[in-house]
N, C-alpha and C positions, 0 to 999 in steps of 0.2 A: 516612388523615385526617379529623380528628374534626370533629366539626358546629362550625360560626365561623369551622374553619382559614379564612385565607386559599392555597388556594388560588396554588403560588410559582411560578414563571413564569423561563425563562432560553430567553437567545437564544442560538444556538451558529452558530461565524464559520467557515466550509469554505474551503481555499484551492480554487478552482478548476478542477480535475483529475478527473478518477476517483480515482486512487490517495487521493486529499483525501476528496472527496463524498462518497464510497460506506461509511468507518468514521466515518466525521460523520454519515451516514443513523442508521446503526445504531444509534450513541450516542442522538439521539435520537430514538427508536426506545425502549431500552430503561428512559430516564428517564422518558417516560409511563407508561411501565408501569409506572411506579414513581410516580403522582402528580403528578407536575410540569406544569403548560402550558410548549411549548418552539415556541421558530422557529425556523427555518433564513431566515440572512440568504446571498443571495445570488444574481446577476444575473440579470437578468428567463429566457437564453434554458438558463440552467444551472437554474430555479424547475421549464421545460418538460420539464427532461431526469430529474427525477425527481417529475413532478407524478402517477406510476404509482404508484410505490412510499407517495406520501406520503396517496392516497385510499383506498389498502389501508389502512392507519397508520389512517387517519379511520373509515375505516366499522368499525370493531371498538370503536370510544368512545373513543380516545385520541384529546388535543389537544396536537396540533403542527398548524402551519401553518409558512407560509414566507413572506418578503418580498423583495419587489423591491429591489433595489441599483443605481441605475445604471450602467451602465459606458463610457466617454466613448471609448474603442476610436482611433478618427480624430485623436483628438489627439494618441496617441505614435505617430504613421506607420502607424499596424496597420491590415487590414480592417473595414470596417464591419461590428456585430457575433461580433465574434475575442474571444469568452467564454468560452476556457476550453482549458488548455493542449494539449486533445489535436491541437485544431483547428489548430495550430505544425506549419509544416514547417521551418522553418532557426532556425540558432542566432542568426541580426539577434532573427530574430522571436520567440524568447523570453526575449530581455535586453528589447523593447520589451515584451514583456508583465510579463515580473516587476517594469518597472519604474512602469511604467502602477498599479498596483496602489493608491500610498499615496494615488490618486484613486479610491476608497473611502472614506476618512476620513470628508469633509466628509458624503456620503449616512448613514451607519454610527453619525454620531454627533447624528442628525436620529431615527435610528431609536433609537440612544440616552430620548431625550428626549421624545418622545413618548411612546414605552412604556416605561419606567422601569421594566427586569427588573430584577430576586435576583442575579440571575448572570450571568456571562457565560464563555461558552467559546469561546476562539478557536486558530485553527491558528497556528502560528510563523511563516507565511506574515507574519501580520498581526500581528506584536508589533506596533507601536502603539495596535493596537484596546487592550489593553492597560492604558496612559496616558490614552487616551480615557475606558476604563469608569472608573477612578480617578480622576478629573477630578469624575466625578457621583459620588465613592463607593460604586461595585458592582464588587464582588470580580471581580475575575479570571482566569478558569483557562487553562491550554493544555492541551490534547490530542493529548497526542503519538500518530504514528498510526505510528511505525516500536518497533523491539526497546531496551528499556533494555541491551542491548550493542551496539547500535551506537551512544545516546549517549555513554555509558562512553568507546569508542572515542575520539566525536568532541574529546568533555572534555580527553581526555589528549595530542590531535591538537594540538587546538588550547591544551595547559598548557607540554607538554612538547616540542613541536615537532621530534622524533625526524625526520621527515622530511626537515630540513633538514642531516639527517648527511649524506643519499646526493648525489650529484653525479648523478644521468638518473635519466629517467621511470621505467625500468623496473627499475631500482639494489631487491631490498629492503630492507627498514627493519625492527626490531623492537621493536613500540611498548610500551614498560616501566609495568610500574605495574599488569598483568594478572595473573591467578591461569593464563591458559591460555598458551602461546608461540602471536601471532598477531604476521605478518607481513605487511604490503601495503607499496604501491610507489606511487609521484606518482599514478601513470597510473590509481592503483584510487579515488585520495582524489573525494568529494563534489565540493570546488571544481576536480578537472581540466577539468571542461570552458571553460574559457576565461573565464568569467563577470569575471575583474582584466583582460581585455584587448580591451574594451570599447568606444567609444564616451561610453558611461554607467558609467564605471569606478569614480569617485566616486560615485554615486548604491548600486551594486554590493556595493560594499563599507559602504555605508548600512548596506542590507539586509542585510547577510549578519552584520553583528557586532549589526544588530537582533535575529534571530535566534539569535546566540548566546547574545545576551544575556537571551531571553523567560523559558528560567525563575525568574532571578531576579525579573525585573522582574512575579512572576504571585504570589497569591496560593494555589497550587498545580495540582500537575501530574495527568490524568489519562494513566493510560497502554495502548493497548494488546496489555498484555503479560500474562500471566500469573503467579502466586507461583513456581510448580512449574516453570515452563517453564527461567529463567534468574535459582536464587536467587542465587547472586554477584552477576552483576552489574547485579542487581537492590538488593543493599543497597549495592551499587557510588554506584549509582548514588539511593537513600536518601544517601547518607552525602555528595554531593558536592551536591546543591540545599536538604536542612539545613530542609525543608517539606513538610506534608500535601502524599500524594504514591498515586493510587491506581493500584492495576493493577486494569480489568473484565473483560478479550478473554478469549479469541477474542470481539468482539463479530459478528464473523460473524453467533455462532450462535444471538443471536437468531433470526433465519429460518429456525430448523430445522426448523419446521411449515413454511413454504415455499420451497421451495428456489430456488426460479426467476425472487424476486422479486428477489433484492441486483444492484443495479447498471439496467444502461439496458435494453428493448427489443430480446431476442433478433434474430439473426440469421438463425437455425432454429427452427423448431419445436422447441418441448421434448418432442411427445409424440413425434416422429421420433424425436429425439436418444435421447431413453428406451427407445422400439424399440431401438433399433441398441446401445446399452447391456448392456441385457438379452439380447440373445445372446448378447455373449458370458459366456468366464468368466471365475471371480471373482480378478481380479487379473492379468487377461490381457490390459488395455491400458495403454497408455502416453496418455495428457492431455501435449498440446505448445502452452506459448502463451507469448508475450513478452511480454506486456502492451498498454494501449494508445496508447502515443507514438510508440514508436519501427515505423521500415521497416526489414527487412532487405534488404541489397543482392541481386540475380538471383544473381549468385554463392555466395551463402549459404545462400538458397533453393535455389536447387538440390541442392547441397551435403549438407546436412537430408535431402531429400525422399529421397536415395541410401542415406542412413545408414537414413530407416527405413524402404526397402525390404532395405534390404540384410541388418538386421534379424531379420529374420522377426515382427518383433510386430504382434495388432493397434492402432490408433491413431486420436483425434480432433488433429488438428491445426490451432487460429486462429489464422490469415494476418489482420491489420490492411486492412484496408480493403475498398473495397463488393466489394455479389457481381456487379455487373458489369463489375469489372473483372477480370476472372480469367481471362486469356491461360495466364498459370502455371499455374494450378491444374487448365485444364481435364481435360490430359492426362494430367495424375496421378490424375486420379480416375477414368480407364478403365484405365491400367498397373497401378492396387492396388484398382480394384475393392472389393469389402465388406472389404477387409482396414482402410482408412481411412475416418473422416468430415472433409473437411475444412470448416473454418466462414469465411466470410468476414463480419467485423467482430465485430459483440459476444457473446461465449459466453454463458452460463447454467453459467459455471465454480463456479459455489457445486453448482449440483444436480450436475452434472457427477461433481466430487472428491468427492462424498457418495458414490457412488454404490460397488456392492462389484465389484464388473468394472474398477472404476481399481486398477490394481497402480502405478503412477510418475510423477512430472511433470518434465515438463523445461520449465523457472521460466528467468524472467527476474529470481528473487527479488526483488521488491517486496514489502513487507511485508503489504499485502493478499493474496498468494497464497501466501503463507512460510507465512501462519498458516494459509487453507484447507486448507493439504495438510499444516497440523499439526495442526488440528481432525478430518483422516479420516486416521488416521496413514496416511500417502500418503509415502513415499520419492520424493526429491528430486534431476533431474538439474540439475546451475546453469550460470546464464548470466548470468549480471552485466553491463547493460548502461553504464545508470549509476546518480548519486545514492549514495546510501549503499544498494547493493544487494549491491554489492563484500563490504561490509563482511555483509551479511543473507549473505551466500551460505559468510561463515567464520564464520558462530554454527551453520550448519546441517552443516556441513564440523566443527569441530575442536571445537567442542561440545557441539550435542545428536546428532553423529553418523551424521546421520539423512539425508543425501547424499554424493553424487558429484559433481565438475569435469568438467564437460565442455571435451576440450581446456587449452592454457594459455598458445592469443592470446590472450584476451578482455580486452580493457582497456574503456577507459570509453568515450561519445560521443558527439558534439557532436550535435547536430541539424541530421537533414542532409544527413550527411557519414558515413553508414555506409559508404560508399564506397570509403571511404579507409580503414577498420580491416580487420588483416588476416584469412582467411577462416578457421572452423576447417575444416577434412575431415574428409569420410563416414569416415573410420576410426574416428577418434575421433567422433564420436558415436555412430557403431554398436558402439564398443566399451564405449561408456561404460551404454548402453543394453542389455547384455547383463551387465554388472556388475551393474542394481539391479535388475532384469527377469530374471535367467537361476535356473539351478537350483542353483548355487555355492551358500558359509558365508557368502559375503559381500553377498551379498543375502539369504539368511535372517535375517542379524544386524541389516543397513539395516532390512528391512521389520518384525523384532521390538521392533527400538528404534522406531521411528513407529507403530506400532500399542501402544505404551506411553503414550507423548508424545500421544497422540489419545485417550485413557483419561482421562485425566493432564486435556488442554483441554475437554472434555464434560461435568466432572467438576463443571471450578471455576467453568464458569458454570454447571451446575443447584443450585437450591435448595440453602442450605446451600455452598454453597463456597467458594471462598478468592476469588472475584471476584461471587461475584452477592452476597459479606458484604460485597462494598472496595466494592461500589457501593450496599451499602442506606448506610453510610459515608459515602459521598460526598453522594445524598441527603438523608442526615442533616445534614451540612455546612451543605447548604443552605437549608433547610429551621431553619437556627439564624442563617442572617446577618438581623444587625438593620437592617431600611431603614426 
């Protein structure tokens, strides 16, 4: 910034869930590193969740702060202080939470009035924030935290409606107009969670339609992907939106020096975790994690336990829930001994996946997890649970060729209804592990493709790389906004 130039101010507004908060905080770090002043707008309890990361960033001299927006969860029949999607326990709570997001509109309006930013970067869940910003002549940008591939599929599904040509939720249909043969079922679609069949149906429909139109309502789109990962689908997406679009990912790589800093405080001592990893051979460890939202059924946990045991590989297994709720894992720990490390609660996933001893990742295919695996050249065993995760699985297996599906019975879950989903058997789990981590040709080819993608990801984020340059162009655009 030249002497006398005014430092531009950006407000970023993430949805309150770990899968959204984490990449938005990464984006805030990247923008502040490029000379912008950044404010993260979120609710009080979510501010507390990111305090340690923000304090670390501010200690390095970067201008980044938080702004608290009051969230009256009790007004919609939710428990007090219910401010993050991770704390929800059933489908009805999830619907109430999503419907209540519009209550953040008034405090967001006040924040814009008080701070008069040069630009806002919002989550698609807060599509209405784009109109709020436009009314004040503030440019509004959407930060897309999933792949161009999934965005293109959703556009085709919305416009062409191929899912309406099948009669059952399990019957496959072809998504037309794509360069790859992509088949899905209704049960795998992001809107299959039943949000349309609730007492808040009209409000949910309004939200879903608003989210679908967010790209069109914005002044531009920032995407957590990189040019070399999905070039064909990136071009499809550009052609569809017909407005400025910047791929700036994988944003997780902004933590390349402090790899344990991403996300919340870990439930395990990081030195202990590193010591365990350091004692294992290169590419010998399977990392297992299903994200921060869903609990698997006890029957499914048992099948995973036996699949891991029978495969004979070393593993780190992250199980959602606090350490004191450990009746399941306690006996298994004794049985597997040093072969496995079980973490109850939040794990330093970025640090783990970056370690050379990790040879594969059994994942729910959330986009953050998928990109972290891609960033470090780790092949995947795919086990999608909900939202766009089934679409991400298609990208990993059919387009990138860096993953293997675990079983065939998994469909989208509804929160709190995990026991109603068919259990994937231990034999399927063991077979998939051996395919990816064995000595065969398939494992070697998966590993090599993953390794090359990892190199491309790190090069994209490095100085002079495609994402580095795209971020520079985005910052130049923000600096050029006339306020």
